[in-house]
C-alpha positions in Angstrom: 0.5 -6.6 -37.2 1.3 -9.9 -35.6 3.8 -8.2 -33.2 1.2 -5.6 -32.2 -1.3 -8.3 -31.5 1.2 -10.2 -29.3 2.1 -7.1 -27.4 -1.5 -6.3 -26.9 -2.2 -9.8 -25.5 0.8 -9.5 -23.2 -0.4 -6.2 -21.9 -3.9 -7.5 -21.3 -2.7 -10.5 -19.4 -0.5 -8.3 -17.2 -3.5 -6.1 -16.4 -5.7 -9.1 -15.6 -2.9 -10.5 -13.4 -2.8 -7.3 -11.3 -6.6 -7.4 -11.1 -6.3 -10.9 -9.7 -3.8 -9.8 -7.1 -6.2 -7.1 -6.0 -9.1 -9.5 -5.8 -7.2 -12.0 -3.7 -6.1 -9.4 -1.1 -7.3 -10.1 2.5 -10.2 -8.1 4.0 -7.9 -6.1 6.3 -6.2 -4.5 3.3 -8.2 -1.5 2.1 -7.3 0.1 -1.2 -7.4 3.9 -1.0 -6.8 6.9 -3.2 -4.4 9.7 -2.4 -7.5 11.9 -1.9 -8.9 9.5 0.6 -5.6 9.4 2.5 -5.6 13.2 2.6 -9.2 13.2 3.9 -8.2 10.8 6.7 -5.4 13.1 7.6 -7.7 16.1 7.6 -10.1 14.3 9.9 -7.1 13.6 12.2 -7.6 9.9 12.0 -4.9 7.4 13.2 -4.1 4.8 10.6 -1.4 2.6 9.0 -0.6 3.2 5.4 1.3 0.9 3.1 2.5 2.5 -0.1 3.6 0.6 -3.2 2.8 -0.6 -6.7 0.5 -3.5 -7.0 2.4 -4.8 -10.0 5.6 -4.9 -8.0 6.8 -8.2 -6.6 8.1 -6.6 -3.4 4.8 -4.8 -2.8 3.0 -8.1 -3.2 5.3 -9.7 -0.7 4.7 -6.9 1.7 0.9 -7.2 1.3 1.2 -10.9 2.1 3.0 -10.2 5.3 0.4 -7.5 6.3 -2.5 -9.9 5.6 -1.5 -11.8 8.7 -2.6 -9.0 11.0 -6.2 -8.1 12.0 -5.4 -4.4 11.9 -6.8 -2.5 9.0 -4.0 -1.4 6.7 -4.7 1.1 4.0 -2.9 0.5 0.7 -2.1 3.3 -1.7 -1.2 1.9 -5.2 1.2 4.5 -6.7 0.5 3.2 -10.2 -3.1 4.4 -10.0 -2.5 8.0 -9.0 -1.3 11.3 -10.5 2.5 11.3 -10.6 2.9 15.0 -9.6 0.5 14.8 -6.7 2.2 11.6 -5.4 5.7 13.1 -5.7 4.5 16.1 -3.6 3.0 13.8 -1.0 6.1 11.5 -1.0 8.4 14.4 -0.6 6.4 15.8 2.3 6.4 12.5 4.1 9.9 11.4 3.1 8.8 8.3 1.2 11.8 7.2 -0.8 11.3 3.5 -1.4 8.9 1.5 -3.6 7.3 0.0 -0.5 6.6 2.1 2.5 4.8 1.3 5.7 3.9 4.3 7.9 1.8 5.0 11.0 -0.1 8.3 10.6 -2.0 10.3 13.2 -3.7 13.2 11.4 -1.2 14.9 9.2 1.8 13.5 11.1 3.7 10.4 10.2 5.3 9.4 13.5 6.6 5.9 12.7 7.9 4.1 9.6 9.0 0.6 9.1 10.5 -1.7 6.5 7.6 -4.2 5.9 10.0 -7.0 5.2 12.1 -6.8 8.3 9.9 -5.1 10.9 8.5 -7.2 13.7 4.9 -6.5 12.9 3.5 -7.3 16.4 5.9 -4.7 17.8 5.2 -2.1 15.1 1.5 -2.5 15.1 1.0 -4.1 18.5 1.8 -1.2 20.7 -1.6 0.2 19.8 -3.3 -2.9 21.4 -3.9 -4.4 18.0 -4.6 -8.1 17.8 -3.0 -10.6 15.4 -4.4 -13.8 13.9 -3.0 -17.0 15.1 
């Protein structure tokens, strides 16, 4: 019984930690669902999408880098979505890594970048996007 209680407390602390990360995210990072991403695509919107798991350290590092830009970045937390639906989406758009930054226009992804190594002003800036100093 004691082991179950300890495991339960560890799980709760982990869940609250992820919630804190979400609450501390900058205003330019917008959390979206897979359905919302598909709606943006159907509406032929142009947008930047960062895909990852909020409970992953690399994803959190990527989000910190993206917080420095003034451009809206949509974040899809793969932990929060249906596995089968996400796998179909990931296969269609060739998403093979835990963290993925893509530039979409409608249903087409025409640019991808490694969020850790990309020169963000070059990747996002060619659209005339401004950056914070």
